[in-house]
C-alpha positions as CSV (number, residue, x, y, z in Angstrom):
1,V,2.6,10.5,4.3
2,G,3.6,7.4,6.9
3,F,6.8,7.6,9.9
4,Y,9.8,7.8,8.9
5,R,11.2,4.9,10.9
6,L,8.5,2.5,10.0
7,Y,9.7,2.8,6.5
8,E,13.0,2.8,7.3
9,R,12.1,-0.8,9.0
10,F,10.2,-2.2,6.3
11,D,13.5,-1.1,3.8
12,V,15.7,-2.9,6.0
13,L,13.6,-6.0,6.3
14,A,12.7,-5.9,3.0
15,R,16.4,-6.1,2.1
16,S,17.2,-9.6,4.0
17,R,13.1,-10.9,2.8
18,W,13.9,-10.1,-0.8
19,P,17.4,-9.8,-1.6
20,D,17.4,-10.7,-5.7
21,L,15.7,-6.9,-5.5
22,S,17.5,-4.5,-7.6
23,W,18.6,-1.6,-6.4
24,G,20.2,0.5,-8.8
25,K,23.4,1.0,-9.8
26,L,26.2,1.5,-7.5
27,V,26.2,5.5,-8.2
28,G,23.0,5.5,-7.7
29,R,22.9,3.7,-5.0
30,V,25.7,6.1,-3.1
31,F,23.5,8.7,-4.2
32,H,20.1,7.6,-2.7
33,R,21.7,6.4,0.5
34,L,23.2,9.7,1.2
35,V,19.8,11.4,0.7
36,K,18.1,9.3,3.2
37,R,21.2,10.3,6.1
38,R,20.0,13.5,5.2
39,A,16.5,13.5,5.4
40,H,16.6,10.7,7.9
41,Q,18.1,14.0,9.7
42,A,15.5,16.1,8.7
43,A,13.0,13.8,10.4
44,E,14.0,13.6,13.3
45,Q,15.3,17.5,13.5
46,S,11.4,18.1,12.7
47,V,10.2,15.7,15.5
48,R,12.5,17.3,17.8
49,H,11.4,21.0,16.8
50,A,7.4,20.5,16.3
51,D,4.9,21.0,19.0
52,L,2.6,18.6,18.3
53,L,2.6,15.6,16.3
54,N,-0.3,14.5,13.4
55,L,0.5,10.2,13.3
56,A,-1.5,8.1,11.2
57,N,-2.2,4.9,13.6
58,E,-1.2,3.8,16.8
59,D,2.3,2.2,15.5
60,E,3.7,5.1,14.6
61,L,2.0,7.0,17.6
62,R,4.6,3.5,19.2
63,S,7.2,4.1,17.3
64,L,8.2,7.7,18.8
65,R,7.6,7.0,22.2
66,D,9.9,3.6,21.9
67,E,12.3,4.6,19.2
68,V,12.3,8.3,19.3
69,K,12.2,8.3,23.0
70,S,9.4,11.4,22.0
71,T,7.2,12.8,24.8
72,K,5.4,15.3,22.3
73,P,2.1,15.8,22.2
74,A,0.7,14.0,19.6
75,L,-2.0,12.9,17.1
76,V,-3.4,10.1,16.3
77,L,-5.4,11.3,13.0
78,P,-6.6,7.6,11.1
79,Y,-6.8,8.4,7.7
80,G,-10.3,8.2,7.4
81,L,-13.5,8.2,4.5
82,T,-15.5,11.3,4.8
83,P,-19.7,11.2,5.5
84,P,-20.1,11.5,1.6
85,R,-17.8,9.5,0.3
86,R,-18.6,6.6,2.8
87,Q,-22.3,7.4,1.3
88,A,-21.4,7.1,-2.3
89,L,-20.1,4.2,-1.6
90,E,-22.8,2.3,0.4
91,A,-25.2,3.9,-2.3
92,A,-23.2,1.9,-5.1
93,A,-22.7,-1.3,-3.3
94,F,-24.6,-4.2,-4.7
95,P,-26.0,-6.4,-1.9
96,A,-24.2,-8.7,-0.3
97,E,-25.2,-11.7,-1.9
98,A,-24.1,-10.3,-5.0
99,R,-19.9,-9.9,-3.4
100,L,-19.7,-12.6,-2.3
101,A,-21.3,-14.7,-4.9
102,K,-18.6,-12.6,-7.3
103,K,-16.2,-13.8,-5.7
104,K,-14.5,-10.6,-6.7
105,V,-11.2,-9.2,-4.4
106,C,-9.7,-5.9,-4.9
107,F,-7.0,-4.0,-4.0
108,I,-6.2,-0.7,-3.7
109,G,-2.4,1.2,-4.1
110,M,0.2,1.9,-5.7
111,W,2.2,-1.2,-6.9
112,T,5.0,-1.6,-4.5
113,V,7.2,-3.4,-2.5
114,R,6.4,-2.3,1.1
115,K,2.1,-2.2,-0.4
116,G,3.0,-6.2,-1.7
117,A,3.8,-6.7,-4.3
118,R,6.5,-9.2,-4.1
119,D,3.2,-11.2,-2.0
120,W,1.1,-10.7,-4.6
121,A,1.3,-13.9,-6.6
122,E,1.3,-16.1,-3.6
123,I,-2.0,-14.0,-2.0
124,I,-3.8,-14.9,-5.0
125,R,-2.1,-19.1,-6.3
126,L,-3.9,-19.7,-2.1
127,I,-6.6,-17.5,-2.9
128,R,-8.0,-19.8,-5.8
129,S,-6.9,-22.9,-4.6
130,N,-9.7,-22.0,-1.6
131,V,-11.9,-20.6,-4.3
132,P,-12.6,-21.9,-7.6
133,G,-13.3,-18.6,-10.0
134,A,-12.2,-15.2,-7.8
135,T,-10.7,-12.6,-9.4
136,F,-8.4,-10.3,-8.5
137,L,-8.8,-5.8,-9.4
138,F,-6.3,-3.8,-9.1
139,L,-6.3,-0.1,-8.7
140,G,-4.5,2.6,-8.5
141,T,-1.5,0.7,-9.2
142,L,0.2,3.6,-10.9
143,T,2.5,1.5,-13.2
144,D,3.1,0.1,-16.5
145,D,0.6,-3.8,-16.4
146,A,3.2,-5.5,-18.2
147,K,5.5,-5.0,-14.2
148,V,2.6,-5.8,-12.2
149,L,1.7,-9.3,-14.6
150,E,4.8,-10.0,-14.7
151,Q,5.7,-9.6,-11.4
152,L,2.4,-12.1,-10.9
153,N,3.8,-14.8,-12.9
154,L,1.3,-14.0,-15.8
155,T,2.2,-13.9,-18.7
156,G,-0.2,-11.8,-20.6
157,P,-3.6,-10.4,-20.3
158,S,-5.6,-12.5,-17.4
159,D,-9.2,-13.5,-17.1
160,F,-9.1,-12.8,-13.5
161,V,-6.9,-10.5,-12.9
162,E,-8.3,-7.1,-13.8
163,L,-5.8,-4.1,-13.3
164,V,-6.5,-0.1,-13.8
165,S,-3.0,1.3,-13.5
166,E,-5.4,5.3,-12.7
167,Y,-8.6,5.7,-11.9
168,E,-10.1,9.5,-10.8
169,P,-11.5,9.1,-7.4
170,E,-15.3,9.9,-7.9
171,A,-14.8,7.3,-9.4
172,L,-13.9,4.5,-6.6
173,P,-17.7,3.5,-5.9
174,D,-18.5,2.7,-9.4
175,L,-15.0,0.3,-9.6
176,L,-15.3,-1.3,-6.1
177,R,-19.4,-1.8,-6.7
178,D,-19.2,-5.9,-7.1
179,S,-15.9,-6.9,-4.6
180,T,-15.6,-8.9,-2.4
């Protein structure tokens, strides 16, 4: 999921922005570099041979047109909620006043550098300095809680950070009900 060119661009950005990130052992780096090169070639071939490209957003379409120079027909089909899921979220949500009073910020997504793992410690610090009592809920991190806490610069369980590494999709409305 996602346009390969944008992922490649992020990898370059991440290497320059966070030079201390571990990129594995030499043998693994060589292996992954070869795998990435082959994946890039396969993605380029897929674009060349496709009759129609489905893209998730306008940035992907821009990359297709400007970087790949492809004029292939393309549809932008943003990810979104089905009407029943949207209704379930609306039905479960506390009133706006209650959610705002709770000061609870929620992040939904896998815990990776690409999705902000290296930025969240600073985000939390800035928000809590301006909104005392703000709490944070991280849903679907798909990683060990200790790793997330370490990257948030927390030495152990916190009274203002809650982690839920996995959940069933049907549980999402209840998990979000009191989030700002």
